[in-house]
C-alpha positions as a Markdown table, in Angstrom:
| # | Residue | x | y | z |
|---|---|---|---|---|
| 1 | Met | -41.4 | 171.9 | -42.2 |
| 2 | His | -37.9 | 171.1 | -41.0 |
| 3 | Ser | -36.3 | 167.7 | -41.6 |
| 4 | Thr | -33.1 | 166.3 | -40.3 |
| 5 | Leu | -30.8 | 164.1 | -42.3 |
| 6 | Val | -28.9 | 161.6 | -40.1 |
| 7 | Ile | -25.9 | 159.8 | -41.6 |
| 8 | Lys | -24.3 | 157.0 | -39.7 |
| 9 | Thr | -20.9 | 155.7 | -40.6 |
| 10 | Leu | -20.7 | 152.0 | -41.0 |
| 11 | Arg | -17.5 | 150.5 | -39.7 |
| 12 | Ile | -16.3 | 147.4 | -41.5 |
| 13 | Ala | -13.1 | 145.4 | -40.9 |
| 14 | Lys | -11.5 | 142.2 | -42.0 |
| 15 | Trp | -9.5 | 139.9 | -39.7 |
| 16 | Asn | -7.5 | 136.8 | -40.6 |
| 17 | Ala | -8.1 | 134.9 | -37.4 |
| 18 | Asn | -6.0 | 131.8 | -38.0 |
| 19 | Gly | -8.4 | 130.1 | -35.5 |
| 20 | Val | -11.1 | 132.2 | -33.8 |
| 21 | Leu | -11.1 | 130.1 | -30.7 |
| 22 | Asn | -7.5 | 131.0 | -30.0 |
| 23 | His | -8.1 | 134.7 | -30.5 |
| 24 | Thr | -11.7 | 135.3 | -29.2 |
| 25 | Ser | -10.6 | 137.8 | -26.4 |
| 26 | Glu | -8.5 | 139.8 | -28.9 |
| 27 | Ile | -11.4 | 139.9 | -31.4 |
| 28 | Ile | -13.8 | 141.1 | -28.7 |
| 29 | Gln | -11.4 | 143.8 | -27.6 |
| 30 | Phe | -10.9 | 144.9 | -31.2 |
| 31 | Leu | -14.6 | 145.1 | -31.8 |
| 32 | Gln | -15.1 | 147.2 | -28.6 |
| 33 | Val | -12.1 | 149.5 | -29.0 |
| 34 | Thr | -12.7 | 150.3 | -32.7 |
| 35 | Asn | -16.5 | 150.3 | -32.6 |
| 36 | Ile | -16.7 | 147.9 | -35.6 |
| 37 | Asp | -20.2 | 147.2 | -37.0 |
| 38 | Ile | -19.3 | 144.3 | -39.3 |
| 39 | Leu | -16.2 | 142.1 | -39.0 |
| 40 | Leu | -15.3 | 139.7 | -41.9 |
| 41 | Glu | -13.3 | 136.8 | -40.5 |
| 42 | Ala | -11.1 | 134.5 | -42.6 |
| 43 | Glu | -9.4 | 131.3 | -41.4 |
| 44 | Thr | -11.9 | 130.7 | -38.6 |
| 45 | Gln | -11.1 | 127.0 | -38.3 |
| 46 | Phe | -14.7 | 126.4 | -37.1 |
| 47 | Thr | -16.0 | 122.8 | -37.1 |
| 48 | Asp | -19.6 | 121.6 | -36.8 |
| 49 | Arg | -19.2 | 121.6 | -33.0 |
| 50 | Thr | -17.7 | 125.1 | -32.7 |
| 51 | Val | -19.8 | 127.6 | -30.6 |
| 52 | Val | -18.7 | 131.2 | -30.3 |
| 53 | Lys | -20.9 | 134.0 | -28.9 |
| 54 | Ile | -20.0 | 137.6 | -28.7 |
| 55 | Leu | -22.3 | 139.9 | -26.7 |
| 56 | Asn | -24.3 | 142.3 | -29.0 |
| 57 | Tyr | -23.1 | 140.5 | -32.2 |
| 58 | Ser | -24.5 | 137.8 | -34.4 |
| 59 | Ile | -22.1 | 135.4 | -36.0 |
| 60 | Tyr | -22.8 | 133.7 | -39.4 |
| 61 | His | -20.2 | 131.2 | -40.6 |
| 62 | Cys | -19.4 | 128.5 | -43.0 |
| 63 | Asn | -17.0 | 125.7 | -42.4 |
| 64 | His | -14.4 | 124.7 | -44.9 |
| 65 | Pro | -11.5 | 122.2 | -44.7 |
| 66 | Asp | -9.0 | 125.0 | -45.7 |
| 67 | Gly | -10.1 | 127.5 | -43.0 |
| 68 | Gly | -13.7 | 128.7 | -43.2 |
| 69 | Ala | -15.1 | 132.2 | -42.9 |
| 70 | Ala | -17.5 | 134.2 | -40.8 |
| 71 | Ile | -19.3 | 137.5 | -40.7 |
| 72 | Ile | -19.8 | 139.1 | -37.3 |
| 73 | Ile | -22.6 | 141.7 | -37.3 |
| 74 | Arg | -23.6 | 144.1 | -34.6 |
| 75 | Thr | -27.1 | 143.1 | -33.6 |
| 76 | Thr | -28.5 | 146.7 | -33.7 |
| 77 | Leu | -27.8 | 146.7 | -37.5 |
| 78 | Gln | -30.4 | 143.9 | -38.0 |
| 79 | Gln | -33.5 | 145.9 | -37.2 |
């Protein structure tokens, strides 16, 4: 019996956004060009009314008066 071992590299990055809404297009381009699977965001500046969507990614965030944080995860990793 022959078996094949497949190893996938997980690409993780951290970004200090200093306001995601002001840098959404840069973040999307960064995710696409670098093929990032998980992006850790600091200083998101999200509020309870903030809505950000990125195609093929899920965004999990917490608001905080001093900046907030988010984790952006490629949806194919959540199987």
